[in-house]
C-alpha positions, 0 to 999 in steps of 0.5 A: 500500500502505497502510504506516501503523502502528496506532494504539496508546495510546502515540501518543496525546495525554495527554489522549486517553490519559486518556479512553480510560483512564477509559472502561476503567476505568469500564467495568471498575468503575464510574466511583467505583471509579476514582480520579483517580490510578487513570486516571493511573496506568492511562494512564501519565500523571501524575494532575495531568494529569487537571485540567489537562485536564479541571478535575476528575474530573467533566470528564473523565467529561463528556468520556468521556459526549461520546465515547460519545453522539458515537459513537452519534450517528455510528452511528444517523445511519449508517443511511438513512432509508429505508422505513417508521418502524418499519423506520428503528427497527429499523435503528437498533436493529441498528446499535446492537447491532453496535456494542456487539458490535464495540465491548464496551467501550461497552456496559461502559461503558453498563452501569455509567454507567446504573446509577449514581447521579451528584450533579451534571450530565446522566447518560447516561440523560438524553443517550441520551433527548435524542439519542432525541429529536432523532433522532426529531425528524428523522423527523417533520421529513422527513415520517416521522411515527412515528404513536405521537407523539414522547414515546411513540416516544422513551420505547420507543426508549430503553427498548428500547436500554437493556434490554440493560444492566438485563435482559439480566445479570439474564436471564443470571444466572437461566438459568445458575442454573437450569441448576445447580440444576434436576435434569436441566437443562443448564448449558451449553443456549442461553439463550432470546432475551429481548425487552422489549416497551413497550405501547401508551400511553393515549390521553392520554398520546399527545401 
């Protein structure tokens, strides 16, 4: 019988508590609206520990990015490389969506991070692009040629994945608005599914 206690914030090291608190605050309000003092207070530790563990707020943000990218990588790498490249891509998309449903904080964080500008360092979008390129190269190395070329395949994957953060909120607001303003429209009707389709690239871009 497993008698281990569930992991709580108090069980975490101060560095882990700061990363978790930054994730929660950034997901709620964006990294620019959450100060070092806010993160420390939320974590229940002295704000000075941010500099002690991470050097700066930028260092803390990079550490949170590392956590997110590592989790996304582990999620996608758990998908078996079985079937055609198209089937593997669909399975990875499904695994990514399942991660977002199970861990809504991840989705909140990515939604904020993808629309925020950073003065220095790689953005979350940069790192998602690099991760997708890395995984597409793995398919090619295994003889699973995506046929559309590395650049186009990575572009299509990333756009499809980030669309949920950029397009879906706008679509939902538009649907809800119409439910309130159109005569006879029901504001509780289910919104039609939204899909983002990326067309085939011109022949000269397939390289």
